[in-house]
N, C-alpha and C positions, 0 to 999 in steps of 0.2 A: 383402504385409507386414502383413496384418491381424492385430491382436492377439487377436481372439476368433474368428476364422474358422478354417476347416480349414487355411489356409495356415500357421498356427502349428504344427500337428501335422506338416506336411511339413518344416518347418524344424528340428524337433527331432533329426533324424538327421544334420544338418550339423555338421561340427566347429566351424568359425567361422561361427556363424549370422548375426551382425550386425557389419558394419563401421561403419555409421552408424545412430544412432537418429534417425528422421525425425519431425519435429513440425511440424504446421500449427496456428497459433493465430489466432483471429478475434475482434476486439474487438466490443463492443456499440455501438449508435448509431442505433437506430430505422430510419427510411427511408433514412438514410445508408448502410445496408447495401448499397445499390446499388453503392457504390464498390468494396468488396472483392468483390462478386459479379462485376464486370467483370474484376477481376484474376484471380480463380479461373478464370473462363472462358478467359482467355488461357493460364494455366498448363496447364489440361487439354488445350487445343488443341495445345500444344507436346508434351505427353506422347503425344497421339494421332498426331502426326506421326512420333514415334519408334516407337511400339508398336501402332499400329492404332486404328481408330475406336471400339473397345470400351473403350479405356483410360479409367479413371475415377480421380478424386482419391483415393478410399478405397483404391485398390490400391497406393498409393505411400507412404502415411504410417503409421508405427507408432501415432501418436496424433494425433487431431484434437480441438482444444479450442476452445470458444466460449462467450462470455458474452452474455446478452441477445440481440440480433439475431444475433450470432455463434453463439449456442447453437442458434437455429433453423437456421442454415446447417449446423451440425455434424450435427444430426439428419437434415436433408434429404440430405446428402452420404453418410451412412453407413447409413441405414435401408435394408433390403433390399426389393426388389420380389418378386413371386411366383417369379421366376427366380433369386433370390439375388444379384441385381446391384443397385447403388445406385439408389434411388428416383428421384433427380434427377441428370442430368448437369449439370455446372457452367454450361453455356451457358443453362440454363433458369432460373437463379436470378434474374437481373436482370428478365427478363420476368415471373416470378412476383411480384416486388415491384411492378413497374409495374401489374400487373393487380389485385393485392389490397390494396395499401397504402391507396388511397383509401377502401376499405371498412373497413380496420382502424382508420384515423384519419379518420373521416368529417368533412368540412367543406365546406359549400356555397361559402363565400367565405373565402379565407385571411385577408384583413384583418379581416373581421367575426368570423371564428372565433377570432382572438386575443383578442378582447374576450369573446365568449360562452364560449369555452373557459375563460378565467380565471374567469368567474363560476361555471361548472359546478364548477371545481376547489375552490371554497370549500366546497361541500356534499358533495363526493365526488370520485372519480377523473374525469379529463377524458373518458375513454372507458370504456364498459362491458365491452369485451373479448369480447363474445359472438361477433362474427364471427370474430375470431382463434381463439377456443377451438374453434368449430365447424370451422373450416378445418383446424386441426391434427389434430383427432380424425378428420376425414374422410381426410386424407392419411396419417397415421401409424397409424391403426387401433389394433389391439391389440399392436403391436410394443413390446417391452420393451428395457431397457438391454442385456441380455445377448445381444440379437440383432444388434447393430450389426456392420458388416462390417470394422471395425477398432476399436481402442481409442478411446474418447471420454472427454473430461473436460469437464463442464459445471457451472460453479459457480452456486449460488443462495445465498440467505441466509434462514435460518429465524428469523422474528421472535418465535417462541415461546421459543426458547432463546438468542436474541441471538448466534448464531454461524453461520459459513458452513456450508453443506451442499454438498459436492462430489459430484456424480454421476459416478462414475469406473468404467470397466470393470475397472480393477485392484483395486477394493475389493469386488467382488461375492462373492469367495470368503470374505471375513471379515464382510461386512455384507450378507447377502442381502435384508434389508428395503429396501435401496436399489434393488432391481431393479424400478424403477417403469416405468410406461408412458412411452414417449418423448414422447407428447403432453403428459402432466402435467409432465414435466421441462422441456419447451419452453415451456409456459405459465408455469411457475414462474420460469424464468430471464429471461423477458421482461416480468414484472409490475413495470414501473417505477413506483415510488411517485409518486403524484399523477396519473399517466397511466392506469394500469390497476389493477384491483383485485388485492389479494393473493390468492394461490391456495392452497386447502386440498385435500389428498387423503390417502388412507391406502394402505398396502401391507400384505401379509401374507407371511410366509415359509412354508417347507414345514411348520413346526411350528404354524402358525396364529398366530404372534406378530404383533400389529398395531403398526404404526408410523404416527404422524401427522406430516404435514408442513404447515407454515404458511410459505409461501415468497413472497419478492419477488425482484426483479431481481438476477441474478448479478453485474451491474456493481458492486453495493455491495461484493461480496467481491473481485472481480478483473475489472475491466473489460477489462484486458489480461491474459488468462489464461495467458500463456506460462510464467511462473515456476511457476504452479500445475501445469501439465502436466508440466514437467520434474521437479518434486518428486514427482509421482505415479509417474513412471518410476523415479526414485531409490528411492522407498519400496518399490516392487514388487521391485526387485533386492535390496534389503536383506532383504526378507521371503522371499527364496529363489526368486523367479520366474526361471527360466533361459532364458526366451525371448529375452533380450537378451545372452546369453553371446557373446563374452567381455567385454562392456562392464561396467565396474565402477560402483558406485553414484555416484561423483562424477567419472566420466570424461567431463566435459562437453565436452571437446575432440572427442568422438565423436558429439556431437549435431549435427544439421543442422536449423536452425529457420527457418521462414518465418512471420513475424508480420505480420498485415495489419490496419491501423486503418480506422476509418470517417471519418477526417478530423476536424479541429478548427480553430477560429478563432484564429490567432496574432496577428491585428491587434489594436490597442488596443481592449479590450473594455469594461472598467469602470475608473473612477478611484477612488482611495481617498478623495478629497475628497467625491465624491458618495456613495460607499458608506458613508462615516462617518455619514451621516444616515439610512441605510436601516433600515426596520423589518422585521418578519417577512415581510410580504407581498412586499416588494421583493426579499428574498433568495430567495424561492421563485419569483416570476414578475416578470420585468422586460423590457419590450419584446418579449414573445413568447418569451423565453428563460427558463431555470431556473438562475439563477446558482449557487446552492449545490450543486445536483446536478452541473452542468457542472464546477464546480471540483473536487469530490471525484473524479469519474471521470477528468478530465483529469490531475489530480495522480497518481492511482494508476497510470494507463497510462504516464505519463511516467517515473515513478520506476522502474517495472519495466524499461522500455526502457534507462534509464541503467545500472542494475545489470547487465543482460545484455550491454550493449555493453562495459562494463568487464570483465566475466567472460570473454567470448570474446576480447577483445584480450589480457587477461592470459594466456590459454592459447595465444596466437598463432594463433588460428583464427577471426579476424574474418569470414573469407569463409564460415564456416558459419552465420552469423546474418544474416538479411535482414529488416529492419523496413521495411515500406512504409506510409507515412503521408503524408497531405496536410495541411499546416499553414497553408493560406491560405484556408480557407473564409470566404466573406463573405455577409452578408445572410441570405436564407432558406435557403441551402445549409447553414448551420450548425444549422438546426432538425432535431429528430428526428421531426417529424410533419407537415412541409409536403409534402403529396402532390399539389400542383398539377402539371399536365403540364410546365409550364415548369421547375419546380424538379427534377423527376425527370430530365428531359432534361439539365439542368445537371449532376446527379450522375453520370449516364452519361458525359458528356463529361470530367468530372474523373477518373473511373476510367480512361478511355482515355488522358488526358494523363499520368497517373502512369506509364503503361507506357513513355512516351518520355522521362520525366524521369530525370536522372542519379541513381544510387544515392547516398543521403545517409546519413551516420552522425553520431553525436554526437562533436563535437570535444571531447576530454577537457580541453582547456585552457580553452575558452570556454563549454562547455556547450551550444553551439548546433548545430543540424543544418547540416552543410555537405556539398557534393558530395564524393563519395569521391575524385575526382581531386585535390582540394585537400588531402586527407589523406595522399596518397601521399608528399608531402614529410615526412620524418621529423623532427619537431621535438624529440622527447624524446631525451635522452642515454641510450640503452639499451645502450651498449657495456659490456662486462664488465670493462674494464681497471681502473677505479678500485675496483671491488669486490674484485678479487683481492688488493689490498694492504690493504684495510680489515680491522680486527679484527671479530670476531663481535659486533656491537653489540647485537643483539636476539635473545633466545631465544623470547620471547613478545611479541605485540602486544596490549596491554591496553586494553580498551574498557569504558567505563561509559556506559550508555544509560538515559535517564530519560523516561518517558512524560509526556503532558500530562493535566490533570484538574482545573484550578482549585484550590480550597481543599483538594482531596484530595491535593495535593502534600505535605501533612503526612505521608502514609503513606511515600512514598520518603524524605522528609527524616528520618524516624525511623530508617529502615533504613540510610541513608548515615551517620548519626551513630554507629550501632553499628559499622559497618565502620571508620570513622576511629578510633574508640576502640580497636579491635583492632590497628590499625596503630600507634597510639601505645604500646600495651603492648609492641610489638616494637621500635619505633625511637625512642621518646621523645615527650614532650608536644608538640613542634613539628611532628610529622608531620601532613600534610594530604593530602586526597584527590588534589589536583592533582599531588602529587609522584609518584604511583604509576601514573597512567593516561596512556597515549599519546594517547588521545582521550576526551573527555567530550562526549557528545551529548545534546541535550535538545530537546523540542518543547513549545511552549505553557508551562505552568507548569514543565515539565522544562527548558525553555530559560532560564527565570529562575534555576532552581537551578544550571544549567551556568554562567551568567554569574557568579553569586555565589561559586561554588566556584573559579573560575579567574581572576577579575579581580584584579589586584595592588593591594595597599595601597602606601603610600609607601616601605615597606621591601622591596618586590617579594616579598611573601608574600601568600597568598590573603586576600582581603577578608573572607571569612567562614570561620570554622571550622564544620564540619558540625554540631556540637552546637548552634549558634546558629540553624540554619535553622527548626526547629519554632517557636521563640519568635518569629522574624520573622513567620511566618505568623499566629500567634496575635495578635500585636500589630497587624498591618497589614491582615489580611483583612477585618475588619469595616468598615474605611474604604474598601477597594478595592471591596467588594460591600456598600454601605450598605443596611441594612434595619432599620427600627424594630421590626417584628414579623414573624417569618418567615411566619406563616400569611397575614397581611394582605399582606405583600410579594409573595407569589406572585401574587395577583390584581392588585396595583398594577403589579408588574413586567411581567406579561403585557400589560397595557394600554399601558405605555410602549413595549414591544417592537413594537407595531403600527406606531407612527409613527417609531421610531428605536431605537438600541441601548438595552438595559436599563440600562447604566451609562455615564457619560460618560468614564470612564477618567482623569479629571484627577488624582485622588490617586495612582493607579498611575504615571502619567507623571512627576509631580513626584518621587515616591519614587525611581524608578529613575534619574532625572537627578541627584538628590542623592547617591545612593550610588555610581553608576558614573561620574559626572562626564564628563570628556573622554577616558576610556579607550576605545580602539578595538580592533577585532578582532585586530590584529597584536600587541597587548600582553598577551594572555592567557598564563597561566603554563604551559599545555599546549595541545595542539591541541584545538579545539572544532569541533563540527558542530551548527549550529542551523538547522533548516529553517523557512522561511516560505513563503507562497504569494502570487504576484504576480497580482492580479486584472485588471491591465491587459493581461497577455499569457497569462492562463490557464495558467501553468506554475509549478512549484516554483522558489523561489529559495533556494539552500543557502548559508548563511554558514559558510564553512569555512576554517580556518587554512591548509589545504592548497592552496586556490585563489588565495591572495593574490598569489603570484608571477605568475600568468597573468591574474588578474582583480582588479587593484588597486582598481577602482571599488567592490568589495565590502568595502573596509576601512572599514566604517561604525562609528559610535559603538555601543558595546555596549548603551547605553540604547535607541537606536533599534531595534536588533536584538531586544532583549528585549521592547520594547513591541509590535513587529510580530508576533513569534511567539506572543504571548498575546492578540492582537486577535481573539478568538473571534466569528464572525459572530452577530449578534443580541444579544450580550452587551456587546461593546466596539466602538468605532468603528474602521474600517480606518485604517491609519497610512500617511501619506505623508512621505517625506523624500528628500533628494538627497545625492549624494556627488560629489566631483571627484577625478580622478586627478592624477598629477604634471604632466600636460600641460594641466590645466585643463578636461578634458572632463567634462561633467556626465552623471550617470546618475540617473534617477528611479526610485523604488521606490513601488509602490502595494500595500501588503502587508496580509495577514490571517493568522490563526492558522496556525502551522506544522503543526498537527495535520491540516490538509487535505492536506498533502504527506507527512507521515510521523509519525503519532502515536506509533508505537514506532520511534524513529529508528535502530535498530541497523543494517539495511541501508538500506532506502529508506523515513499516515493516508490500507495498502497502501495513497498515502503517507498516511495518516491516522495516528491514535495507534498506535504500534507499529513504524512503518517506519523511524524514525530509527536503529534499530540496524543494519539493512541498509544504510542510507544512510552511516553512519559507516564500516562495513567496506568499502563501495565506494569511499569517499573515500581510505582507506588504500591500497587496491589501485591506484586511479588514480594516486596520488602515486608509488608504486613504479614503475608503468609509465612515468611521465613523468621518471624518472631520479633520484628522491630515494633516496640510499643510507643514510639514517638508520635504515632498518629492515633493512638487510643482516644476515644472509643470507636473510631471509624473502622469498619470491618473491610476485608479485602475487596469485596464487590459492591461496596456501599457508594456507588457512583453518584447517588443523589446528594452526597456531601462533598462532591468535587465542585470547585468553582474554576472555570477554565476560560482564559482569554487566548484566542488563537488568531494570529495576525499574518496575513499573506503579503506577498510582494507584488501582487497584481498579476492579471492574466489578460489575454486578448481573446475575448469571445467573438470579436469582429473578424478575426483572421479566418479565412474560409479556404478549405481545401475541398475539392470535389472528388468523389470516387472515380468518376470518368477520367479525370486528369491523373490522379494518383495510381490508377490501374496500370499506367505506363511508366511509372517512376522506377528508376534503378537505385542502386545504393546511394549514390551521391545526392540524388534528389531527396531521399528520406532523411539525410543528415544535414544537407545545406540546400535551402530553397528560398530564394529571394531574401537572403540575409537572416533567415530563421533556421532552426533545426527541428523539422516537423516531428521526427520520431521521439526526440527527447521531450519536446513540448507535450506530445500526446501522453507519454508515460507519466510525466509530472502532473499534467492536468487531470488525468484519470485518477491517479493516486489521491491527490488532494480532494477531488470531488467525492470519491468513494468514502474517504474518512469523514468528511464533513457530513455527508448524508447519514452515515452510521451514527455519528455523535448527535446530530439533530434528532434522529429517531430515538436514540437512547435517552437523551435528556427529556424529550417530550413524554416518552413512556414512563419516566420517573416523576412526571409532573413538575419538573424543575427546569424548563427551557430557559428561564431567566438566569440559570447558573452557567450557561454556555454562550459566549459571545465570539462569533467569527467575523473578523473584519477583513474584507477582501474587495479589491477593485477589479472588475472583470471587463472593463472597456478600454484597456490600453490600446493605443494606436501608434503606428509608425515606430519611430525610434524608442518610444517609451517602453515598448515590449522587449527591447534588446537587453541582454544581461551585461553588455560591455560597452555601451555607448556612453562615454564619459564627457561628451561635449557640455559646456556650461549651460547651453540652452536646454539640453535634455535633463541634466541634473536639477536645474531650477524647476523644470516641469514636473519631475518626480516629487519634489518638495510640495508643489502646489497640489498634486494628486493626494498626497498624504493629508494635507490640510482640508481638502474637499471631502475626503472620507469621513472626517470628524463631524461634518455637518450633513452627511448623508444618512438617511433613515436606516435603522437596523433591518437586515434581511435574514431570512431563514428559509430552509427548504420547505416548500409546500408538499406535504406528503401525498396529495392526490395527483399533482402534476409532475413532481420531481424537480421543479424549477425553484430558483431562489427569488423570493418576492419580499417586498417591504412589509414589515409587520406593523399593523395599525396599533397605536397606543404605546409603543415602546420607545418612541423618540428617536433621536439621532445616535450615531455611534459615540459621539462626544458626550452626550448626556448619559448614555449607558456606562461609559468609562468613568464618568464622575460618580455615578452610583456605585460602581464596582470599587472605586477608590475609597468610598466611605465604608464599604463592607470590609475591605482589606485593612483599613485603619482600625476598625472596631475589633476585628479578629486578632490583630497584632497586640492591641492594648489588652484584650482579654487574656491572651497567653502570657503577657508580661505580668499581669496581676496574679495569675495562677502560679507563675514561677516565683514571684515574691512571697506568696503564701507558703510555698513549699520550702523556701530557703530559711 
């Protein structure tokens, strides 16, 4: 089933070439890669029992995807030896790690190394990577991406362009400069910031064109690369690759996916009360762990898993998706670099134990992993009876998604004001954003905007008109981010951030409590989805109107939700609060910035800034699966009937970091560099880009690209890129950027190059918003008419 091998040629004569698209996806996790290694060995053993001792993993999967340590496995399983067979059988992977990990992560004594390693990380990466580099060059030699025995997808992140770089077999036809050495790709995807140096290399195509790569760990882009792999297949089909015929671009019911994690720690990890006092150093290193990195990667992997579980269940093909993950790591087992014999043996045992553990899936009502046996009891009312007598309530599911970005929220606020003005021209001066969207989703500053647009006043109308949002930012941002002098404050703020958060958050907390009062999540005027991240359990917490029926403990005060989703690590203190359900049961929340979970919330900050859009769409699908007929006749995976407006807070594609410089960075450089926070910027940028690429591919595959509008400014310069520069000059500049975006031409992802380009014939963002306003108005009027007929 190899995508680039001769097997493809043999398949081309077959009428029905593919019944299932088979995908294997491997997470990152350092030495914890021993866990998936044991599972892969078991899988290959079972294949050999069926097909003989020469059977290898690469013979059975159309795509193998891996990030970080999973990227190393991907290369080892698919690189050919001199006989054209896989370089490594799966049974050799765990012994490979046991043999080489102590030299990749050298440490004489684990307890002492936690201290000495932390000291080394101040002045540069914890490990120099020389042994790993030499090892990979020795084993992979001069093999390039086009030589793998099946299609591979290995994400990395380019710090020079602040965007993901996906090394994919499917893209070589259009992007020959990505035909890099497998050793360089493997080094790039495993270059974890603060642990290993960033990696620089160059490639040349047949015409001599040189391309430079400045890469770090693929986990920043997609620590769980499953969705990335599926998007690559979809994109290949759209672009005319007939190797998967008769599978259609979004025929996800014909995908069979095995996704294997490296384990994580679900026990209580950190508390908001303690983290509220953390400075930069604590966020990067705490008791031998790396909190901010762990949170980003855990959030990303978890959000991808949630979306895929919802997707496969919506397609009634849950049995085609298997996610194997261990969520009870404790102590040193949770470390990515503890290579003591005791710990590696423990990881081997965990991998073996996982094989005898019952299959678990996400319970869509509780959001928790439960054994599949418990899910066989069908809780949702999925019968079609009530639907048959219901009118057609919904033609379009309308979603507004707003990224995070601090004071840069002025940009989406300006755009939302324009949209509401167009709606008022159609339907009168009382028209408000909340009247037209089935879901408003927002992360961080986008979460604040979501609360302000949907919270009711005493007359059950929105608390804020969209035209008032910009002025709100201008009035209050200087007090939320107090600074007497911006230049001096950069130095003073950096000093404060060493011992605690840069700002105490008191003014923001008081402001939100004053405006939002005792309004709770169940009182919003339309459905909302606001992600946050719980540092006690290292998992996203999604405050969603759709979940209140099954998760009443999430019916929190909107002020607590807004404070939590905006509690950006190092800038504001983590936020703790409690809720109680009707039976008096208490639930505790230890929350930080929702951007860690989904900075573009449209589906799932990948969850960082950008994933709230995917998150919102998944919440709608989940609600339909669980029996809500409010969206009838839309079916759970009927994404062609979604109309999505996703608005960013701007990014700086002009900011450049080089691998050569970053290879020498220590902890502080990764978190504060020339007034920016590189590692946070990278996670956020990667997440938003991955979600946008996925959605562009999805909507194009459904032949309804016009239903998805992403508005983002990627040329922020200087102070405009800051999340807390509240000088009058900068805020006025942000307003101008928002206004300029309205006259900028619509841009979408070019599937061949992966870059955002202007789309001929679609006009400006302002013209598209005017068009969307007409559709929103028409949909609202149609629903009102249906409602009047039924009453």
